[in-house]
C-alpha positions, 0 to 999 in steps of 0.5 A: 450761493446765489446772491440776489441783490434787489438794489445795486445802484450805479451813479452817473458821471454827471451826478458824480460831477455835481458831488464834487461841487462845494456843499455850499454851492449845492445846498439846495439839492441833495448831493449824490455820493456813491460807495463802491465795493465788491462782492456783495458779502457781509464784510462790506455791510457797513455802507448798507447799514449806514444807508438802512439806518438813515444816517445819510438822509439828514445831511442832504446826501443822496447815498448809493451803493455800487456793487461788483464781483471783486475787491478790484471793482471799488478801486476801478470805479473810483479811478474811473470817476464812477464812485466817490468812495470805495470800500476794500482791501487797504492795498487798493488806495496804495495801488491807485496812488502808485498809478498816478491817482493819489488816494487816501485811507480815511477809515478802517473797518477791519484789522483782522482779515476775514478774506484770508480763509482757504477752502479746499475741495472736499475730496482732497481734504478726505485724501489728506490735504488738510493744511496749507503745507499739504496743499502746497505740495499737492500735484494735480493729475497732470503734474501741475501745481494746485489751482487756487482761486482768489476773487481777482488777481490783485484783489484783497483775497489774492493779496492775503492768500499769496502772503499766507503761502509765501510766509511759509516758503511756498510762494512758487508752489501755487497757480493763482487764478481769478475766480470772481464771486460765489456764482463762479467760485462754487461750481468751479470748486465743485467740478474740480476746476479749482483745487481751493478757493479763498473764502469769506466766513459765509462762503466757508459755512455754505461750501462746507454745508453743501459738502464739496469743500472744507476749510484748511485755514480759518482766521475765525480761530483766535490767534491764526491771523496774528500768528501769520501777520505779526499782529493786526493790520489794516485789512479793509478800509474806506478810501477816496481820491485825494482830489475829492478831499481837496475839493470838498472836505465837508462832503467827506466829513459828512460821509465819514460821520455817517459811517462812524454812526453806523459802526457805533450802532453795529457795536451794540447790535446783535448779529440777528439785528444786523441780519434783520436790517440788511438781510432781505434787501442785500442777501435774499437767496443766500443761506441765512446761517452763512450770512449770520456766521459772517456777520458774527465774525465781522462783529468780532473783528471790525475795527470799531474805532476805525483807526489805523496807527503807524505800527499797524500800517507798517505791518501791512507792508509785509502784505502789500510790498511784495513781488507781484503786487507792483506796489512801491513802499509808501509812507503812513503820512502820505496814505492815511488821513485820520482827521475826518475820523477824529472829527466824527468821533468827537461829535459822538462823545 
């Protein structure tokens, strides 16, 4: 899959510094706000939709997207001061906080993971490797463990993929590597450098259509995710540094207002509507069927109320607080701030 992104914009340090000024002090000029995430898949389409629908324009907010190749991109961009907000796996703000960059989750966008799917090489599937258990016991020709690629070590795909195997008792049976985005994932799977890859629904569709991979773990099937994780958990979230909240609550509120409006629009729109809105600009060159399949899955699993309660956060601890993640256990109250969401939803009533 070749992703042609005609508009991938990065904010400068100077403009980001200006965005930290109180809105009253910068009211005469547009405030530049950058949302970072990666890779450019439909699961991160909320920011694209909010921008395309013009939900930021009436707020004197100059909104830009900063798109990378893996979920870690958002976290790293936020820590480096290159982004104001980030959209990614819920483990990222926990990792930032543990490393001395306190962050807060301000909105959930997905509570059932679309990034937990596992696609194995087609030749292995045809040879009988048709389940997670069978993949875990497979040996490469040289006797080595099977190689599975996540987008990056420490990314959301890695967090959920490793948990799936650990939960089944196969945590030490896999060799995990960083595979990047589809431009590198697909060729490496096709040429047998990887035995399997973690894949969003669109990638599953495209790899299967091209004939070199087959899904053996598919969270689009009802109950698959809940059975493994004990219920819904905060999977994908929007987060920011705590200092951003402290410096300019008004700016954060405007941003959340726009994102909540986008979610409300998505809830009543069709997958065709979504594809028509953002497909050409962000997914030109991608198989439209794959993009539509992913948008359909996302529509069915996006957290339309944006809310994270304490119980779901604690279930997420099964994924986050494990050997290799280097994430210490955190309190819900220290990592989650739903006040902006509360205010945004009140305005829509």
